[in-house]
C-alpha positions in Angstrom: -37.2 -9.3 -29.5 -37.3 -9.5 -25.9 -34.4 -9.6 -23.7 -34.5 -12.2 -21.1 -34.7 -11.5 -17.5 -32.6 -12.8 -14.5 -32.2 -12.6 -10.8 -28.7 -12.6 -9.2 -27.8 -12.5 -5.6 -24.9 -10.9 -4.2 -23.6 -11.0 -0.9 -21.1 -8.6 1.4 -20.0 -8.4 4.7 -17.3 -6.4 6.4 -15.9 -6.1 9.8 -14.0 -3.1 11.2 -11.8 -3.2 14.8 -10.1 0.0 15.1 -8.4 1.0 11.6 -8.0 -2.3 10.1 -11.1 -3.9 8.2 -11.9 -7.1 6.9 -14.4 -8.1 4.3 -15.8 -10.7 2.0 -17.8 -10.4 -1.0 -19.8 -13.4 -2.9 -21.3 -12.5 -6.1 -23.6 -14.5 -8.1 -24.4 -16.8 -5.1 -26.4 -19.4 -7.0 -23.9 -19.2 -10.2 -26.8 -18.0 -12.6 -25.9 -17.6 -16.1 -27.0 -14.1 -16.9 -26.6 -11.5 -19.6 -24.8 -8.2 -18.1 -25.6 -6.2 -21.5 -28.0 -7.5 -24.4 -28.3 -5.6 -27.9 -30.3 -6.7 -30.8 -29.0 -6.3 -33.7 -30.1 -6.4 -37.2 -27.7 -6.7 -40.2 -28.1 -7.7 -44.0 -25.0 -8.6 -46.1 -24.6 -7.9 -49.9 -27.0 -10.7 -51.7 -29.2 -11.3 -48.7 -33.0 -10.9 -49.4 -34.2 -9.9 -45.6 -32.3 -8.5 -42.9 -31.1 -10.7 -40.0 -32.0 -10.1 -36.3 -29.5 -11.4 -33.6 -28.9 -11.0 -30.1 -25.4 -9.8 -29.1 -24.6 -9.9 -25.3 -22.0 -9.5 -22.8 -22.1 -12.3 -20.1 -22.4 -11.8 -16.3 -19.9 -12.7 -14.0 -20.1 -16.3 -12.8 -19.7 -17.4 -9.0 -16.8 -15.8 -7.2 -15.6 -15.1 -3.9 -13.6 -11.7 -2.7 -11.3 -11.3 0.6 -10.3 -7.5 1.3 -8.2 -6.5 4.0 -7.9 -2.8 4.4 -6.5 -0.4 7.0 -7.1 3.5 7.5 -4.2 5.7 8.0 
């Protein structure tokens, strides 16, 4: 079994003025469906003649936007 490849584009921008900072993060700009982690698991239940291979995965983050505001003391 071969894991599927993917391309994810993220963008980040920040602006600092004195001690204040504003940042903007955009994740998964093109809203690609992707698997963050993929595992090939083989299992066989009692009574089954042969083992079954299955792909288990953790889905990746969908498109999202975050705005951050910070101040340095």
